[in-house]
C-alpha positions in Angstrom: 74.9 -99.5 -31.2 74.3 -100.8 -27.7 74.8 -98.7 -24.6 77.9 -100.7 -23.7 79.3 -100.2 -27.2 78.8 -96.4 -27.0 80.5 -96.3 -23.6 83.5 -98.3 -24.8 83.8 -96.0 -27.8 83.7 -92.9 -25.6 86.3 -94.5 -23.3 88.5 -95.3 -26.3 88.2 -91.7 -27.7 89.1 -90.3 -24.3 92.2 -92.6 -24.1 93.6 -91.6 -27.4 92.2 -88.0 -27.6 90.6 -88.4 -31.0 87.7 -90.1 -32.8 87.8 -93.8 -33.2 86.5 -96.3 -35.8 85.2 -99.7 -34.8 87.2 -102.6 -36.1 85.9 -105.7 -34.4 84.9 -107.7 -31.4 87.2 -110.4 -30.0 85.9 -112.9 -27.4 88.8 -114.0 -25.2 89.5 -116.3 -22.3 92.8 -115.9 -20.5 94.0 -118.7 -18.2 96.8 -119.1 -15.7 97.8 -122.5 -14.5 94.6 -124.0 -15.8 92.3 -121.4 -14.1 90.3 -118.8 -16.0 91.6 -115.3 -14.8 89.6 -113.2 -17.3 86.9 -113.8 -19.8 85.2 -111.2 -21.9 84.9 -109.4 -25.2 87.5 -106.9 -26.3 86.4 -104.3 -28.8 89.1 -103.0 -31.2 89.1 -99.5 -32.5 91.4 -97.6 -34.9 92.2 -93.9 -34.3 94.5 -91.3 -35.8 97.2 -92.4 -33.3 96.8 -96.1 -33.8 94.8 -99.0 -32.4 92.9 -99.0 -29.1 91.4 -102.0 -27.3 88.5 -101.5 -24.9 86.4 -103.7 -22.6 84.3 -103.5 -19.5 84.9 -105.2 -16.1 82.6 -105.4 -13.2 83.6 -103.9 -9.9 81.8 -103.1 -6.6 81.0 -99.6 -7.9 79.6 -100.8 -11.2 81.2 -101.4 -14.6 84.7 -100.0 -15.3 85.8 -99.3 -18.8 89.4 -100.4 -19.6 91.3 -99.1 -22.5 94.8 -100.1 -23.7 96.6 -98.4 -26.6 98.5 -100.6 -29.0 102.1 -99.8 -28.1 104.9 -102.4 -27.8 104.6 -105.0 -26.3 100.8 -104.7 -26.9 100.1 -105.9 -30.4 96.7 -107.7 -30.1 93.5 -107.9 -28.1 95.0 -110.8 -26.0 98.2 -108.9 -25.3 96.2 -105.9 -24.2 94.3 -108.0 -21.7 97.5 -109.6 -20.5 99.2 -106.1 -20.0 96.1 -104.9 -18.1 96.1 -108.1 -15.9 99.8 -107.5 -15.1 99.1 -103.9 -14.1 96.2 -105.0 -11.9 98.5 -107.5 -10.1 101.2 -104.9 -9.6 98.7 -102.5 -8.1 97.4 -105.2 -5.7 101.0 -105.9 -4.5 101.7 -102.2 -3.6 
């Protein structure tokens, strides 16, 4: 297991409050009006409370580890990224 994989697993466990089991990697590219707005690999985990999606994003202070629980409307790695992107946009508007 790589250092990044271990950090994503730890972030996922913190998000759901229980141990997680690795399910898979999903390389994704999200575009908006023809421009790439996010590109990366989402790691999918399963836990006692359900599915958790995790990935890393670079920031000025170093890597940040994003986790999104599978709750409606989030039902896939892509919808997890989209929900996170919307939350980031809303935070920038405030």
